[in-house]
N, C-alpha and C positions, 0 to 999 in steps of 0.2 A: 651104892648110888642113891638109894632112897634116903639113907641117913645124911649123906652129903647134901642132897637137895633140901631136906628139912632144915639142916643147919644154915644153909644159905638163906632160906626164907626167914628164919629167925633173925639173922643179921639184918636183912632188909627191913623187917618190922621194927627192929631195935633202932636203926638209924632214922627211919622215917618218923617214928614216934619222938625221938630226940629232936629231930629237925623241926617238925611242925609244932611240937610242944614248946620248944624254946622260942620259936618265932611268935606264936600267939601270946605267950607270956610277955615277951618283950614289947610287942605292939600294943598290948593292953595297958602296960605301964605307961608308955609314952602318950597314949590317948588320954589316960586319966590325968597326966601332968598337963597336957595341952588344954584340956577342958577346964582344969582348975585355974590355969593362967588366963584363959579366955574369960572365965566368969569374973575374975578379979579386975580384968581390963574393962569389961562391958557392964559391970553391975550398976554404975551410975546411969548409963543409958537405959537399962531395963527399968530402973526406978523412975527416971525422968519421963519416959514414954508410957509408964503404967503397963508394961508388958505382963500378961498373966503368967503365972508359974507353969501352968499346963502348956501354954504356947512356947515358953522358953525351953521346956524339956522335950516336948513331942514334936514341935514344929521346927525348932532351931537345932538343939543338940542331937536329937535322934537322926536328923538329916546332915548334921555337921560331921559326925563321926565317920561315916563311910568315905567321905572325901579325904580326911586326914589319914585314915587307914591306907588308902590307895597311894597317897602322896609319900608316905614313909615306908611302903611295902618293900621296894627293892633294897633300901638302906638297911632295914631291920632283917630282911632275909640274909643279907650279907653278914651282919653282926651275929645273927643266930648261928650261921654256919661256922663262923670264926670261933665263937664261944664254945659250942659243944664239941666241935672237931678238935680244937686245941686241947680241950679237957681230955678227950679220948687219947690224943697223942701223949699228953703228960702222964696218963695212967697206963701207957704202953698198950692200950687196947688195939690200936691200929697195927702195931708190930705183931700182935698175936693173930689178928685177922689175916694179914698178908702172909704170916708164917704158916698158917694152916693150909696154904695152897691156893687161896683166893687171889686172883690177879687184881692189879690196881684198877683196871678198867671195870672189872666186875664189882669192885668195891664202890665205884662211882655210881652204879645203877640206882640205888635208893635216893641218892642226891638228885639225880636227874628226874626221877619220878616225883619227888617232893617239890622240886623247883617248877616242874610243869604244872602240878596242882596249884601252886601259888600263882603262877603266871596266868593260868586260866581264870582263877578267881579274880585276879587284878583286871583281866580283860573284860570279864562280865561286869565287874563294878564300874569300870571306866565307861563302857559303852551302853549299859542298860540300867544299872541301879543308880549311879550317881546323877545322870541327867534327870531322872525322876525326882531324886531327893533335892537336887539343886533348885527345882521349881519352887518347892516349899521353902527352901532356905532363902532364896531371893525375895520371895513374897514377905517373909518375916523381916529381912533386913530393910526392905523398902518401907515397911510399916513402922518398925520400931528402932532402927539403928541409923539408917542413912538420912542425912539432911537433904531435902529436895531443893537444891539450889537451881535457880533458873539459868539454863545454859542454852547455847545455840550453836548450830553448825553453819559453816559458810562454804560457798562455792561447791555446791553438790551437783555432780554430773552423774547421770544414771541412764542406762538403756533399759526401758521397762518391757520391751518386746522387740523382736527383730525389726530394725529400721525405725524404731520410735525412741527418741531421746528427750530427756527433760533436764532442765537446769534450774536450780534455785539458788539465788545469791545468798540468802540467809534463811534459816529455819529454826524457830523456837520449839524445842522438843517438848516443853511442858504445856504450852498453849496450843500446839499443833497449828502454828501459823507460819507461812513462808512469805518471802518478799522477793519481788522481781522474778517471777516465774516464767519459764519458756518451755514449750514443747514443740519439737520438730519431727516431721515424718519424711523419710527419704526412701527412694527406690532406685532402680538402676539408672533412671534418667536424672536423678537429683532431688532437690527439695520440692515437695508438692503440697505441704501443709505446715503452717506455723501458727501457734497460739502463744500469746504473751499476756501477762497480767501484772499489775502492780502488787497484788496480794493474792495468796491462795490460803484458804482456811478449811480445816476439816470440820464437817458437821456430823457429830457422832450419832445423833438420832436418825438422820436421813441416810447415813453411810455414803455421803457425797462430799465433793469438794466445792467450795464457793470461790469463784474467781472474781476479783474486783478490778474494775477499770481494764477490761480485757480487750484484746485486738486479735482478730483471726484473719489469716490470709490463706486462701486455698487456690492452688494452681492446677488447672486441667488443660494441658496442651498450651495453647496460646491464650486461653481464657483464664482470667484471674478474678477471684471474688474476695471482697473485703467486708468484714463484719466487726463492729465494735459495740460496746455497751458498758454500763456501770456494774452489772452483776450477772454472773452465770453460774447456776448450780448444775454440776455434771458429775459423772463417774469416770474414774480412771482405774487401770489395773495396778494401782499401788495405793498403799495406806500410810499413815504416819509411822507405823511400826517399821517400814522400810528405811526410814531416815534415822532410826534409833538403834540399829543393829551394831553391836560391838562383839568382841571376842568372848565376853562374858555370856552372851546369848548362846554361843556354841556349846557351853557347858551344860545347857539344859536340853540339848538335842541328843537323841540316840544316834548310833553310828550311821544308819541308812538315811535318817533325817539330815544329818550333817552333810553327807555326800550330795544329796539332792539340793540342799541349801547352797553348797559351794558351786554347783553347776549353775544354779539360778543367779548367784552373785557374779560369776564370771560373765554370764550373758549380759548382765546389767553394767559391767565394767566397774564394779566396786573396787575401791582403792585398797581396802584391808583384807582382800580375799586370801592373801598369803598367810595371814595370821590364822585364818580358819583351816587352811591346808596343814599348817604346822600342828594345830590341835588335832586334826584327823590322824596324821601319821604318828603323833605321840601316843595315841590310844592303842596302837599296835606295838610300837617300839618300846614303850615304857614297860609293859608286861614282859617282853622278851628280855629286857635288862635283868630281870630276876634270875633267869637261867644263866646269863653271862656272869653275873656277880657271884652266883652260887659256886661255879667251878673255879673262879679266882679265889674265893674263900677257902675251898677245899685244898687247893694247891698251896696256899700260904700257910695253912694251919695244920696240915697233916704231918709235918716234921716236928719232932720234939726238940725244943731249943731251951737254952738256959733261962731266957726271959719269960718263958711260959706263956700263959694266956694274955698277960698284959702286953707283951711285945707283939703278939699276933693281933690283938684288938687295935693297938696303935697303928700298925701297918694297914690293917683292914679299913679302919675309919678314914685314914689318909687317902686310900685308893677310892673309897666310896664317895668321899666329898669331891675328889678330883673328877670323878665320873659325872657327878651332878653339875659341877662347874663347867665341864666340857659341854654338857648338854645345853646349858643356858647360853654359853658363848656361841655355839654352832647355830642354835635357833635364832639368835640375834642377827647373825650374818644372813639368815634366810629372810627375816622380816625387813631389815634395813639395807641389805646388800643384794647381790644377784645369785646367791646360792640357792639351788632348787630346794624346796621344803623337805622332800623325802630324803635327800642326801644329808641335809643338815641334821635331821632327826636321827638318822641311822648311823652317821659317822661314829658317834661314841660307842655304839654297840659293836661295830666292826672293829674299831681300834682296840677296845678292851676285850673283845672276843679273841683277837689275835694274841693279846697279852695273856689271856687265860690259857690258850693252847700252849704257848711257850712255857708258862709256869707249870702246867700239867706235865709237860715233857721232862722238866728238870726236877719234878717232885719225887720224893723217895718212893721206890717201888718195892 
């Protein structure tokens, strides 16, 4: 029994070492290739904007790499499993392992351990590391890469607190100026306060809003008070940042920050809250895809076939890209359709998970 246990632990170490070693080697190669192509694409911008070499390396690429490692992690987990398992099958190592009395389910244990390690690393990166690195990445891009074009948002409706609603017909994101502003306060009896102004402008030093050509109507029972003027400096519980939120901002938030932000945006009636919910669910579902694709990879490549590694890699890459395509299509239905975000994000894992179970059942034992 002791010899058998020692032998099993040796097999576990052997497969885990093969799995993780192949994965980190493959992901390192793709990151180097991506960085080289990105440098060739952005070298003109770096030169034009006089970006310092230290900023390019430590502020851009050091923060750029974790994002792409996480982006390609499930795909290269799958490719790594296909590659080294197919090689083991070609060398009849799997036949020898199963022939020694080890069950196929026991043979899968080191794959499960390795995939869980990679899934946990992906979860930590997505929810804690990448939000931090994205802050530095966004700052660098805004300073040296992106052209700051003047844009504006139109027809902004927002609930800033329970029963308090604002409307801005147009808002210039760069100058922090809005036009035709309205704020209404309602209770169980109906509207009791309304402020309107031709212009609303943010005063950064005073941390206040300036309302131009304002008109205020207050209702208290049967009594109504009217007030108007040319200028009013006041504070509200919203800032210009609340008009500039996009899904890119979610990528700089840690998981709990994102959850609180979504609750706040729901209260405000934000139109793009579904995009933030999709991003939240992706941070859990995407790491789980590592485990799903691992078992699909094992079931595909554990059989020795005439085509060898090439045939296994071809089938594996086709399945992995179909998974990614499925993920993009389903999330699109959530954003532009009526599909709940959590269903849209988890559907690919469920379907391909069932495919993995079926392939494992018909895999050679």
